Backbone as a chain_set.jsonl record, in Angstrom:
{"seq": "MTGTRTRTYDSPHRQAQQEETRRRIVEAFIEQLADPGTTDLSPSAAARAAGLSVRTVHHHFPDADAQHAAVAEALEARMFPVPVVLPTTPAELVEMVREVYRAAEDHLPLLRALVRSRVGTDVRRRRRAARLQAIQDVVAGVGSGEQEYGDAVAVISLLASADAGVTLADQYGLTLAEAGRACAAATRAVLADLGADLSPAARSMDHSRR", "coords": {"N": [[39.224, -18.86, -19.072], [39.916, -16.198, -18.52], [37.928, -14.429, -19.299], [35.974, -15.429, -18.47], [36.324, -14.916, -15.421], [36.05, -12.086, -15.925], [33.754, -11.823, -16.634], [32.124, -12.738, -13.889], [33.427, -11.015, -12.278], [32.147, -8.085, -13.224], [29.379, -8.325, -13.315], [28.334, -7.94, -10.723], [27.845, -5.714, -10.924], [26.902, -4.332, -13.147], [24.918, -5.023, -12.585], [23.455, -3.918, -10.429], [23.903, -1.278, -12.022], [21.957, -1.666, -13.113], [19.513, -2.399, -11.579], [19.742, 0.682, -10.769], [18.818, 2.084, -13.045], [16.497, 1.21, -13.174], [15.11, 1.944, -10.704], [15.143, 4.939, -10.861], [13.675, 5.162, -13.216], [10.99, 4.099, -11.894], [10.612, 6.412, -9.668], [10.225, 8.241, -11.293], [8.237, 7.69, -12.756], [6.341, 7.818, -10.35], [6.17, 10.37, -10.208], [4.536, 11.674, -11.228], [2.146, 11.429, -10.602], [1.638, 12.983, -8.879], [0.276, 14.667, -10.194], [-3.539, 15.287, -10.151], [-4.514, 14.881, -13.069], [-3.644, 13.046, -14.235], [-4.097, 9.663, -16.468], [-2.918, 7.399, -17.143], [0.225, 6.1, -16.44], [2.948, 7.48, -17.791], [5.384, 6.212, -20.276], [6.886, 7.926, -21.697], [6.865, 10.252, -20.351], [8.579, 9.62, -18.153], [10.772, 8.425, -19.116], [11.516, 10.449, -20.03], [12.349, 12.476, -17.794], [14.039, 10.929, -16.396], [16.088, 10.619, -18.003], [16.802, 8.731, -20.064], [16.13, 5.877, -22.616], [13.014, 5.496, -23.875], [12.656, 3.292, -24.968], [13.929, 1.7, -22.811], [12.847, 2.348, -20.746], [10.484, 0.96, -21.801], [11.45, -1.782, -22.309], [12.278, -2.6, -19.192], [10.201, -1.951, -17.828], [7.498, -3.483, -19.59], [4.685, -2.587, -19.899], [1.36, -1.273, -18.731], [0.436, -2.889, -16.277], [3.192, -3.645, -15.141], [4.323, -1.699, -14.861], [2.365, -0.248, -12.828], [2.536, -1.99, -11.04], [5.316, -1.918, -9.955], [5.298, 0.54, -9.601], [3.104, 0.655, -6.509], [4.027, -1.333, -4.803], [6.449, -0.273, -4.697], [5.901, 2.13, -3.93], [4.647, 0.923, -1.317], [7.354, 0.16, 0.134], [8.211, 2.703, 0.81], [6.72, 4.064, 2.864], [6.178, 2.49, 4.524], [8.836, 1.346, 5.685], [9.487, -0.982, 8.246], [7.091, -3.428, 7.461], [3.502, -3.417, 7.652], [2.453, -5.448, 10.484], [0.066, -7.746, 9.89], [-3.132, -9.015, 10.898], [-4.207, -11.119, 12.785], [-6.394, -11.115, 14.79], [-9.092, -10.168, 15.756], [-8.315, -7.585, 18.335], [-5.755, -6.94, 16.922], [-6.282, -6.338, 14.98], [-7.636, -3.975, 14.806], [-6.098, -2.479, 15.953], [-4.243, -2.78, 13.453], [-5.141, -0.723, 11.761], [-4.299, 1.474, 13.027], [-1.431, 1.476, 13.536], [-1.442, 2.191, 10.002], [-1.765, 4.436, 9.852], [-0.208, 5.815, 11.372], [1.997, 5.459, 10.534], [2.045, 6.452, 7.761], [2.402, 9.213, 8.408], [4.369, 11.083, 7.389], [3.707, 11.098, 5.182], [1.683, 12.325, 3.449], [1.721, 14.5, 1.906], [1.925, 12.997, -0.229], [-0.041, 10.584, -0.134], [-2.419, 12.009, -0.473], [-2.214, 12.513, -3.189], [-1.968, 10.058, -4.33], [-4.712, 9.341, -4.334], [-6.147, 11.632, -5.334], [-4.943, 11.298, -8.166], [-6.072, 8.986, -10.985], [-4.933, 7.301, -12.071], [-3.962, 6.137, -9.111], [-5.486, 4.87, -8.237], [-5.651, 2.008, -8.941], [-3.201, 1.791, -8.062], [-3.522, 1.64, -5.34], [-4.905, -0.371, -5.068], [-3.575, -2.315, -5.536], [-1.413, -2.133, -3.67], [-2.65, -2.401, -1.063], [-3.601, -5.123, -1.06], [-2.925, -7.425, 0.311], [-3.604, -6.598, 2.945], [-6.191, -5.465, 2.29], [-7.339, -8.431, 2.789], [-6.792, -9.975, 4.709], [-8.032, -8.021, 6.646], [-10.464, -9.11, 5.821], [-10.678, -11.634, 6.693], [-10.34, -12.103, 9.377], [-12.799, -10.374, 10.025], [-14.671, -12.471, 8.624], [-13.753, -14.429, 10.633], [-15.269, -13.831, 12.999], [-17.267, -14.342, 12.678], [-20.337, -13.973, 11.576], [-23.751, -13.26, 9.382], [-24.282, -12.906, 6.347], [-24.59, -10.167, 5.099], [-23.507, -8.798, 7.56], [-21.106, -9.263, 7.542], [-20.09, -8.125, 4.861], [-20.641, -5.626, 5.218], [-19.711, -5.152, 7.598], [-16.765, -5.509, 6.62], [-16.51, -3.829, 4.084], [-16.683, -1.334, 5.62], [-14.182, -1.305, 7.73], [-12.639, -1.552, 5.532], [-12.707, 1.186, 4.459], [-11.701, 2.542, 6.545], [-9.403, 2.17, 6.792], [-8.198, 3.141, 5.195], [-6.428, 5.564, 2.868], [-8.211, 6.95, 1.08], [-9.918, 7.944, 3.942], [-7.95, 8.824, 5.481], [-7.189, 10.976, 3.716], [-9.22, 12.362, 3.31], [-9.882, 13.271, 6.083], [-7.6, 14.839, 7.117], [-7.732, 16.874, 5.055], [-10.468, 18.17, 5.683], [-11.554, 17.864, 8.028], [-9.23, 18.764, 9.477], [-7.188, 16.914, 11.123], [-4.445, 15.733, 12.025], [-2.334, 12.99, 11.104], [-2.074, 11.114, 12.495], [-3.811, 11.572, 14.667], [-6.352, 10.535, 13.196], [-5.819, 7.924, 12.642], [-5.8, 7.425, 14.866], [-9.162, 7.644, 15.764], [-9.481, 6.132, 13.54], [-9.202, 3.852, 14.263], [-10.408, 3.601, 16.896], [-13.179, 3.736, 15.274], [-12.911, 1.384, 13.743], [-12.543, -1.242, 16.35], [-15.386, -0.001, 16.682], [-16.976, -0.695, 15.303], [-16.392, -3.975, 15.078], [-16.974, -4.743, 17.815], [-19.9, -4.501, 17.605], [-20.082, -6.372, 16.016], [-20.12, -8.571, 18.416], [-17.36, -9.508, 18.734], [-14.104, -10.54, 20.256], [-12.072, -8.885, 21.824], [-10.016, -8.525, 23.732], [-6.609, -8.497, 24.165], [-5.619, -10.558, 24.521], [-6.845, -12.166, 22.721], [-6.845, -15.002, 21.643], [-4.94, -15.844, 18.342], [-6.293, -16.516, 15.758], [-6.727, -19.737, 13.78], [-5.98, -20.544, 10.79], [-5.598, -22.592, 9.594], [-7.834, -24.066, 9.638], [-9.724, -23.357, 8.335]], "CA": [[39.948, -18.72, -17.351], [40.275, -14.7, -18.075], [36.785, -13.864, -19.574], [34.826, -16.588, -17.047], [36.552, -13.939, -14.532], [35.535, -10.587, -16.119], [31.896, -11.687, -16.59], [31.79, -12.963, -12.821], [33.464, -9.851, -11.871], [31.217, -7.108, -13.585], [28.196, -9.037, -13.29], [27.473, -7.052, -9.62], [28.32, -4.504, -11.059], [25.509, -4.325, -14.256], [23.247, -5.626, -11.32], [23.725, -2.847, -9.796], [23.308, -0.186, -12.814], [20.224, -2.337, -13.837], [18.156, -1.679, -10.733], [19.533, 2.217, -10.162], [18.214, 2.721, -14.056], [14.874, 0.545, -12.221], [14.923, 3.041, -9.374], [14.867, 5.855, -11.219], [12.143, 4.442, -13.996], [9.902, 4.158, -11.03], [10.661, 7.547, -9.522], [10.039, 9.319, -12.887], [6.57, 7.916, -12.714], [5.749, 8.422, -8.886], [6.314, 12.433, -9.701], [3.496, 11.696, -12.245], [0.715, 10.559, -9.577], [0.847, 14.488, -8.638], [-0.719, 15.3, -11.71], [-4.643, 15.188, -10.588], [-4.991, 14.571, -14.366], [-3.015, 11.414, -14.697], [-5.288, 9.005, -15.974], [-2.081, 6.25, -16.707], [2.064, 6.05, -15.74], [3.44, 8.136, -19.215], [6.717, 5.876, -19.971], [7.512, 9.014, -22.243], [7.484, 11.55, -19.354], [9.118, 9.007, -17.761], [12.291, 8.422, -19.837], [12.485, 11.814, -20.535], [11.944, 12.713, -16.159], [14.792, 9.882, -15.765], [17.264, 10.412, -18.688], [16.568, 7.761, -20.842], [15.22, 6.002, -23.744], [11.839, 5.378, -23.762], [13.159, 2.106, -25.704], [14.729, 1.233, -21.777], [11.6, 2.513, -19.909], [10.014, -0.647, -21.616], [12.987, -2.889, -21.066], [12.646, -3.059, -17.322], [8.217, -2.055, -17.374], [7.216, -3.368, -20.62], [3.11, -2.504, -20.219], [0.918, -1.105, -17.608], [0.725, -3.704, -15.42], [4.28, -4.378, -14.684], [4.553, -0.459, -14.103], [1.697, -0.273, -11.799], [3.03, -3.159, -10.027], [6.337, -1.223, -9.695], [4.809, 2.078, -8.102], [2.65, 0.135, -5.613], [5.879, -1.866, -4.389], [7.95, 1.259, -4.304], [5.802, 2.994, -2.576], [4.854, 0.436, 0.126], [8.762, 0.535, 0.909], [8.801, 4.019, 1.263], [6.136, 3.704, 3.056], [6.188, 1.259, 5.843], [10.041, 0.545, 5.825], [9.186, -1.953, 8.689], [6.029, -3.702, 6.941], [3.118, -3.727, 8.957], [1.744, -7.084, 10.679], [-0.997, -8.509, 9.036], [-3.574, -9.568, 12.019], [-5.201, -12.119, 12.925], [-7.238, -11.412, 15.767], [-9.994, -8.3, 16.418], [-7.284, -6.491, 18.522], [-4.711, -6.965, 16.018], [-6.464, -5.241, 13.43], [-7.522, -2.382, 15.296], [-4.191, -1.863, 16.002], [-2.841, -2.206, 12.518], [-5.565, 0.673, 11.324], [-3.849, 3.104, 14.119], [-0.667, 1.429, 12.31], [-1.282, 2.329, 9.378], [-2.411, 5.983, 9.992], [1.006, 6.262, 12.521], [3.796, 4.848, 9.486], [1.938, 7.243, 6.693], [2.604, 9.863, 9.406], [5.424, 12.022, 6.898], [3.638, 11.341, 3.571], [-0.087, 13.502, 3.238], [1.545, 14.327, 0.024], [2.214, 11.827, -1.433], [-1.501, 9.947, 0.193], [-3.255, 13.346, -1.099], [-1.213, 12.119, -5.249], [-2.33, 8.877, -4.549], [-5.821, 9.275, -3.877], [-6.352, 12.211, -6.081], [-5.004, 10.821, -9.357], [-7.021, 8.059, -11.69], [-3.812, 5.949, -11.936], [-3.869, 6.509, -8.024], [-6.397, 3.772, -7.909], [-4.816, 0.878, -9.028], [-1.861, 1.129, -7.269], [-3.423, 1.752, -3.855], [-5.567, -1.698, -4.64], [-2.315, -3.6, -5.733], [-0.993, -2.2, -2.282], [-3.686, -2.819, -0.397], [-4.102, -6.65, -1.569], [-2.712, -8.242, 1.679], [-4.42, -5.879, 3.75], [-7.903, -6.547, 2.56], [-7.424, -9.881, 2.981], [-6.103, -10.004, 6.575], [-9.289, -8.163, 7.249], [-11.667, -10.521, 5.614], [-9.926, -13.021, 7.738], [-10.394, -11.415, 11.093], [-14.594, -10.329, 9.797], [-15.682, -13.953, 8.999], [-13.535, -15.3, 12.021], [-16.025, -13.087, 14.133], [-18.382, -15.5, 12.789], [-22.048, -13.053, 11.348], [-24.383, -12.79, 8.9], [-23.508, -12.39, 5.034], [-24.93, -8.577, 5.162], [-22.703, -7.891, 8.856], [-19.827, -9.589, 6.748], [-20.051, -7.991, 4.043], [-20.82, -3.78, 6.009], [-17.979, -4.415, 8.27], [-15.374, -5.08, 5.953], [-16.231, -2.212, 3.702], [-16.334, 0.196, 6.847], [-12.531, -1.062, 8.105], [-11.701, -1.101, 4.483], [-12.209, 2.263, 3.844], [-10.895, 3.393, 7.8], [-7.671, 1.797, 7.065], [-7.323, 3.673, 3.751], [-5.826, 7.017, 2.582], [-9.629, 8.194, 1.278], [-10.081, 8.337, 5.073], [-6.544, 9.72, 5.579], [-6.689, 12.363, 3.293], [-10.2, 13.639, 4.753], [-9.796, 13.805, 8.114], [-6.843, 15.949, 7.118], [-7.869, 17.981, 4.664], [-11.634, 18.912, 6.129], [-11.505, 18.215, 9.759], [-7.577, 19.167, 10.054], [-6.709, 15.662, 12.239], [-2.878, 15.06, 12.146], [-2.888, 11.269, 10.617], [-1.697, 10.475, 13.864], [-4.898, 11.78, 14.926], [-6.886, 10.181, 12.709], [-5.388, 7.197, 13.013], [-6.967, 6.922, 16.658], [-10.076, 7.433, 15.413], [-10.276, 5.029, 12.795], [-8.682, 2.778, 14.737], [-11.266, 3.498, 17.217], [-14.061, 3.568, 15.145], [-12.837, -0.316, 14.003], [-13.147, -1.461, 17.26], [-17.005, 0.199, 17.48], [-17.322, -1.951, 14.053], [-15.714, -5.019, 15.521], [-17.341, -4.912, 18.904], [-20.81, -4.772, 17.221], [-20.085, -8.208, 15.605], [-19.743, -9.535, 19.37], [-16.198, -9.45, 18.586], [-13.495, -10.576, 21.5], [-11.327, -7.969, 21.214], [-8.831, -8.323, 24.457], [-5.324, -8.659, 23.319], [-5.021, -11.969, 24.787], [-7.044, -12.952, 22.391], [-6.492, -16.924, 20.73], [-4.971, -16.194, 17.231], [-7.509, -17.611, 14.552], [-6.246, -21.046, 13.382], [-6.292, -20.209, 9.077], [-5.343, -23.406, 8.58], [-9.185, -24.907, 9.62], [-10.685, -22.07, 7.072]], "C": [[39.368, -16.496, -17.547], [38.661, -14.474, -17.731], [35.673, -14.614, -18.476], [34.718, -15.211, -16.05], [36.462, -12.546, -14.437], [34.334, -10.671, -15.822], [31.495, -11.658, -14.955], [31.981, -11.457, -11.87], [32.504, -8.35, -12.109], [29.94, -7.727, -13.44], [27.287, -8.39, -11.478], [27.838, -5.897, -10.295], [27.161, -3.704, -12.404], [24.282, -4.109, -13.186], [22.642, -4.583, -11.666], [23.217, -1.314, -10.569], [22.275, -0.699, -13.694], [19.013, -1.815, -12.629], [18.542, -0.48, -10.955], [18.669, 2.465, -11.242], [16.513, 2.348, -13.401], [14.535, 1.509, -11.619], [14.197, 4.477, -9.958], [14.162, 6.179, -12.114], [11.188, 4.771, -12.784], [9.796, 6.059, -10.338], [9.876, 8.503, -10.041], [8.331, 8.94, -12.55], [5.872, 7.485, -11.167], [5.456, 9.464, -8.947], [4.921, 12.293, -10.962], [1.825, 11.03, -11.466], [1.013, 12.37, -9.189], [-0.191, 14.998, -9.525], [-2.524, 15.031, -11.314], [-5.394, 14.361, -11.723], [-4.555, 13.298, -15.021], [-3.868, 10.455, -14.533], [-4.667, 7.999, -15.985], [-1.202, 6.888, -17.058], [2.176, 6.229, -18.05], [4.651, 7.125, -19.112], [7.513, 6.675, -20.538], [8.095, 9.672, -21.549], [8.454, 10.67, -18.774], [10.47, 9.028, -17.61], [13.362, 10.078, -19.781], [12.743, 12.494, -18.693], [13.436, 11.836, -16.146], [16.348, 10.041, -16.445], [17.503, 9.747, -19.443], [15.824, 7.219, -21.689], [13.821, 5.244, -23.759], [12.096, 3.835, -24.293], [13.356, 1.019, -23.585], [13.432, 1.379, -21.309], [10.671, 0.98, -19.877], [10.711, -1.877, -21.244], [12.71, -2.871, -20.318], [10.861, -2.597, -17.223], [7.457, -1.834, -18.386], [5.46, -2.95, -20.847], [2.386, -1.75, -18.411], [0.853, -1.557, -16.284], [1.857, -3.899, -14.582], [4.252, -2.693, -14.452], [3.764, 0.331, -12.769], [2.786, -1.135, -10.686], [4.277, -2.551, -9.36], [6.154, -0.215, -8.885], [4.068, 1.41, -7.121], [3.469, -0.521, -5.129], [6.344, -1.072, -4.012], [7.527, 1.907, -3.035], [5.159, 2.367, -1.647], [5.629, 0.326, 1.111], [8.815, 1.24, 1.138], [8.073, 4.556, 2.654], [5.934, 3.451, 4.551], [7.624, 0.445, 5.393], [10.272, -0.846, 6.372], [7.746, -2.296, 7.797], [4.96, -3.604, 8.26], [2.458, -4.51, 9.31], [0.665, -7.189, 10.248], [-1.719, -8.751, 10.736], [-4.326, -10.56, 11.799], [-6.234, -12.25, 14.171], [-8.075, -10.009, 15.634], [-9.181, -7.665, 16.827], [-7.115, -6.486, 17.936], [-4.752, -6.077, 14.866], [-6.915, -4.184, 13.78], [-6.569, -1.304, 15.575], [-3.23, -1.446, 14.385], [-3.686, -1.149, 11.945], [-4.689, 1.643, 11.682], [-2.423, 3.097, 13.387], [0.276, 2.64, 10.836], [-1.187, 3.37, 8.986], [-0.514, 6.517, 10.372], [2.823, 6.129, 11.325], [3.397, 5.657, 8.054], [2.083, 8.751, 7.218], [2.932, 11.487, 7.522], [4.947, 11.925, 5.544], [2.138, 11.717, 2.928], [0.246, 13.54, 2.091], [1.18, 13.875, -1.065], [1.063, 10.682, -1.453], [-2.466, 11.163, -1.004], [-3.263, 12.707, -3.009], [-2.291, 10.865, -5.466], [-4.397, 8.419, -4.494], [-6.694, 10.408, -4.943], [-6.551, 11.946, -7.707], [-5.939, 9.436, -9.516], [-6.481, 6.717, -11.794], [-3.403, 5.598, -10.775], [-4.592, 5.015, -7.865], [-6.871, 2.255, -7.664], [-4.01, 0.858, -8.073], [-2.445, 1.202, -6.422], [-4.145, 0.211, -3.916], [-4.411, -2.637, -5.044], [-1.411, -3.236, -4.235], [-1.51, -2.581, -0.864], [-4.229, -4.368, -0.297], [-4.156, -7.465, 0.007], [-3.248, -8.101, 2.734], [-5.868, -6.506, 3.7], [-7.804, -7.615, 2.822], [-7.72, -10.529, 4.472], [-7.774, -9.17, 7.006], [-11.051, -8.408, 6.755], [-11.518, -11.551, 6.395], [-10.647, -12.784, 9.505], [-12.153, -11.468, 10.829], [-14.391, -12.065, 9.482], [-14.835, -14.995, 10.127], [-14.145, -14.823, 12.596], [-17.135, -13.635, 13.828], [-20.084, -13.748, 13.077], [-22.321, -13.271, 10.004], [-23.909, -12.826, 7.734], [-23.496, -11.029, 4.894], [-23.991, -8.321, 6.213], [-21.977, -7.946, 7.741], [-19.34, -8.272, 5.971], [-19.95, -5.685, 4.427], [-19.731, -4.302, 6.639], [-16.398, -4.571, 7.566], [-15.287, -3.965, 5.114], [-15.575, -1.357, 4.618], [-14.852, 0.021, 7.322], [-12.337, -0.718, 7.056], [-11.135, -0.005, 4.406], [-11.885, 3.307, 5.459], [-9.293, 3.177, 7.228], [-7.016, 2.642, 5.36], [-7.218, 5.451, 3.4], [-7.062, 7.812, 2.042], [-9.712, 8.59, 2.827], [-9.534, 9.304, 5.279], [-7.47, 11.178, 5.436], [-8.042, 13.159, 3.743], [-10.306, 14.001, 5.494], [-8.741, 14.651, 8.08], [-7.23, 16.995, 6.533], [-9.407, 18.804, 4.951], [-11.87, 18.916, 6.973], [-10.259, 18.499, 9.952], [-7.124, 18.21, 11.291], [-5.641, 15.305, 11.309], [-3.175, 13.56, 11.669], [-2.198, 10.725, 11.297], [-3.633, 9.982, 14.797], [-6.845, 10.648, 14.915], [-6.63, 8.377, 12.161], [-6.098, 6.376, 14.462], [-8.101, 7.531, 16.527], [-10.717, 6.881, 14.445], [-10.324, 3.939, 13.31], [-9.713, 2.786, 16.418], [-13.287, 3.246, 16.832], [-14.549, 1.761, 14.858], [-12.959, -0.922, 14.697], [-14.764, -1.179, 17.442], [-17.548, -1.32, 16.411], [-17.227, -3.57, 15.226], [-17.088, -5.884, 16.795], [-18.896, -5.106, 18.784], [-21.379, -6.413, 16.345], [-19.985, -9.0, 16.64], [-18.5, -9.925, 19.353], [-15.253, -10.041, 20.064], [-12.062, -9.8, 21.158], [-10.206, -7.661, 22.634], [-7.714, -8.94, 23.61], [-4.518, -9.634, 23.897], [-5.503, -12.754, 23.941], [-6.489, -13.899, 21.414], [-5.541, -15.786, 19.343], [-6.159, -16.82, 16.343], [-6.647, -18.812, 13.825], [-6.923, -21.176, 11.545], [-6.336, -21.431, 8.541], [-6.837, -24.667, 8.538], [-9.835, -24.144, 8.835], [-10.405, -22.555, 5.867]], "O": [[38.659, -15.823, -16.798], [38.139, -14.367, -16.622], [34.722, -14.11, -17.88], [33.695, -14.563, -15.83], [36.658, -11.854, -13.437], [33.744, -9.949, -15.019], [30.705, -10.794, -14.574], [31.175, -10.927, -11.105], [32.234, -7.634, -11.144], [29.269, -6.71, -13.618], [26.089, -8.424, -11.196], [28.237, -5.037, -9.511], [26.792, -2.532, -12.33], [23.274, -3.414, -13.055], [21.83, -4.248, -12.528], [22.482, -0.465, -10.064], [21.863, -0.23, -14.754], [18.013, -1.112, -12.771], [17.604, 0.017, -11.579], [17.635, 3.039, -10.899], [15.603, 3.162, -13.247], [13.508, 2.067, -12.006], [13.109, 4.959, -9.642], [13.81, 7.358, -12.162], [10.619, 5.861, -12.834], [8.851, 6.778, -10.662], [9.115, 9.32, -9.522], [7.455, 9.73, -12.198], [4.848, 6.802, -11.115], [4.656, 9.944, -8.144], [4.584, 13.381, -11.428], [0.842, 10.409, -11.87], [-0.043, 12.943, -9.459], [-1.246, 15.615, -9.381], [-3.054, 14.485, -12.282], [-6.338, 13.577, -11.625], [-4.982, 12.715, -16.017], [-4.406, 10.106, -13.482], [-5.104, 7.16, -15.197], [-1.271, 7.916, -17.732], [1.778, 5.584, -19.019], [5.101, 7.021, -17.971], [8.715, 6.586, -20.286], [9.298, 9.928, -21.606], [9.554, 11.175, -18.997], [11.19, 9.377, -16.675], [14.494, 10.548, -19.661], [13.766, 13.179, -18.71], [14.184, 12.627, -15.571], [17.419, 9.783, -15.895], [18.651, 9.917, -19.855], [14.733, 7.77, -21.834], [13.962, 4.038, -23.558], [11.349, 3.103, -23.644], [12.91, -0.105, -23.355], [12.749, 0.37, -21.486], [10.303, 0.239, -18.966], [10.62, -2.664, -20.302], [12.772, -4.101, -20.3], [10.311, -3.141, -16.265], [6.821, -0.797, -18.576], [5.016, -3.031, -21.993], [2.917, -1.803, -17.302], [1.125, -0.87, -15.299], [1.697, -4.273, -13.42], [4.058, -2.591, -13.241], [4.243, 1.151, -11.986], [3.559, -0.757, -9.805], [4.309, -2.669, -8.135], [6.644, -0.026, -7.772], [4.803, 1.749, -6.194], [4.116, 0.447, -4.73], [6.752, -1.045, -2.851], [8.022, 2.163, -1.938], [4.873, 3.175, -0.763], [5.372, 0.324, 2.315], [9.627, 1.276, 2.062], [8.654, 5.313, 3.432], [5.587, 4.202, 5.463], [7.657, -0.687, 4.911], [10.849, -1.744, 5.758], [7.219, -1.261, 7.39], [5.277, -3.668, 9.448], [1.496, -4.642, 8.553], [0.18, -6.061, 10.334], [-0.969, -8.682, 11.71], [-4.99, -10.825, 10.797], [-6.788, -13.306, 14.474], [-7.543, -8.92, 15.417], [-8.824, -6.829, 15.997], [-8.036, -6.001, 17.279], [-3.96, -5.445, 14.167], [-6.639, -3.226, 13.057], [-6.361, -0.093, 15.5], [-2.339, -0.649, 14.093], [-2.923, -0.328, 11.437], [-4.304, 2.533, 10.924], [-2.017, 4.085, 12.775], [1.318, 3.264, 10.638], [-0.638, 3.596, 7.908], [0.168, 7.339, 9.76], [3.997, 6.495, 11.376], [4.25, 5.612, 7.168], [1.854, 9.591, 6.348], [2.193, 12.289, 6.95], [5.569, 12.53, 4.671], [1.717, 11.226, 1.881], [-0.369, 12.982, 1.182], [0.585, 14.066, -2.125], [1.002, 9.907, -2.407], [-2.978, 10.928, -2.099], [-4.229, 12.579, -3.761], [-3.121, 10.701, -6.36], [-4.989, 7.347, -4.622], [-7.813, 10.076, -5.333], [-7.551, 12.149, -8.397], [-6.451, 8.863, -8.554], [-6.983, 5.596, -11.71], [-2.494, 4.769, -10.807], [-3.986, 4.117, -7.279], [-7.658, 1.621, -6.962], [-4.041, -0.032, -7.223], [-1.868, 0.262, -5.876], [-4.016, -0.472, -2.9], [-4.526, -3.827, -4.747], [-0.752, -4.158, -3.754], [-0.896, -2.951, 0.136], [-5.145, -4.713, 0.449], [-5.123, -7.929, 0.612], [-3.476, -9.02, 3.522], [-6.484, -7.346, 4.356], [-8.822, -7.803, 3.488], [-8.552, -11.254, 5.019], [-8.591, -9.819, 7.659], [-12.177, -8.075, 7.125], [-12.444, -12.311, 6.678], [-11.268, -13.411, 10.363], [-12.807, -12.394, 11.308], [-13.889, -12.758, 10.367], [-15.227, -16.129, 10.402], [-13.791, -15.338, 13.656], [-18.083, -13.506, 14.602], [-20.511, -13.043, 13.991], [-21.352, -13.485, 9.276], [-22.685, -12.772, 7.854], [-22.419, -10.538, 4.556], [-23.349, -7.334, 5.855], [-21.995, -7.021, 6.928], [-18.429, -7.534, 6.346], [-19.282, -4.82, 3.861], [-18.649, -3.891, 6.218], [-15.33, -4.022, 7.834], [-14.346, -3.173, 5.179], [-14.466, -0.825, 4.581], [-14.183, 1.053, 7.365], [-11.842, 0.407, 6.986], [-9.934, 0.247, 4.322], [-11.858, 4.537, 5.457], [-8.325, 3.935, 7.294], [-5.945, 2.662, 4.752], [-8.01, 6.315, 3.778], [-7.188, 9.007, 2.307], [-9.535, 9.8, 2.973], [-10.016, 10.435, 5.335], [-8.041, 11.963, 6.192], [-8.059, 14.236, 4.339], [-10.819, 15.084, 5.776], [-8.736, 15.412, 9.048], [-7.204, 18.072, 7.129], [-9.546, 19.943, 4.505], [-12.532, 19.894, 7.32], [-10.136, 18.471, 11.177], [-6.735, 18.716, 12.345], [-5.747, 14.777, 10.202], [-4.27, 13.049, 11.906], [-1.572, 9.756, 10.865], [-4.243, 8.992, 15.201], [-7.744, 10.305, 15.682], [-7.352, 7.826, 11.33], [-6.606, 5.308, 14.807], [-8.192, 8.282, 17.498], [-11.931, 6.901, 14.241], [-11.166, 3.074, 13.067], [-9.587, 1.742, 17.059], [-14.219, 2.863, 17.539], [-15.512, 1.087, 15.225], [-13.686, -1.811, 14.254], [-15.431, -1.91, 18.174], [-18.142, -2.376, 16.632], [-18.113, -3.947, 15.993], [-17.742, -6.925, 16.738], [-19.404, -5.786, 19.676], [-22.389, -7.1, 16.19], [-19.772, -10.18, 16.358], [-18.347, -10.909, 20.077], [-15.921, -9.907, 21.089], [-11.2, -10.161, 20.356], [-9.579, -6.602, 22.601], [-7.845, -9.68, 22.636], [-3.291, -9.724, 23.903], [-5.089, -13.914, 23.916], [-5.752, -13.563, 20.488], [-5.654, -14.618, 19.716], [-6.777, -17.809, 16.736], [-5.684, -18.353, 13.211], [-7.969, -21.713, 11.18], [-6.839, -21.675, 7.444], [-6.96, -25.667, 7.831], [-10.968, -24.609, 8.711], [-10.843, -21.999, 4.86]]}, "num_chains": 1, "name": "protein.A"}
């Protein structure tokens, strides 16, 4: 009985220690993104930065896939503590583009690191997967030819990306909030060209019917 009570008592403490170890490792991985020459995350460098053994790093994140997934999840939580609402209508899609810039306003250095490091490409792909699917669904619901659909998805996906934000900030001097307004307006123009109903009262698409 005593042993059982001890294990039950210690378990939350051990779990907290494990979570803290994982957090330190992920933070060390994120710091590596600041180097534009980073081609992949280094477990040995993360171990040194976190004051842990390489074996411990591999225990928590055994391969590149696990490492990239953990970094993507941590960055998403950091940049969007309140998750961005995924759109189901054209009007909501325009608002989502504006919102991702508004939420990222204080994270421009991190966006630069993601854009400029090679490993950042995969990390960003993981972060944006749900938003890309939402963009595809909304554009498909508007109804357009295959070429128009592909063009619209590509352009809107770029407008909602760190690539566009960093370029508009660094080359044209916009704040991310200003960049968000510009990209939202461009998104609205693309959707309007497809004939989308952009009124806020437009009914959400019924995904179950597709």
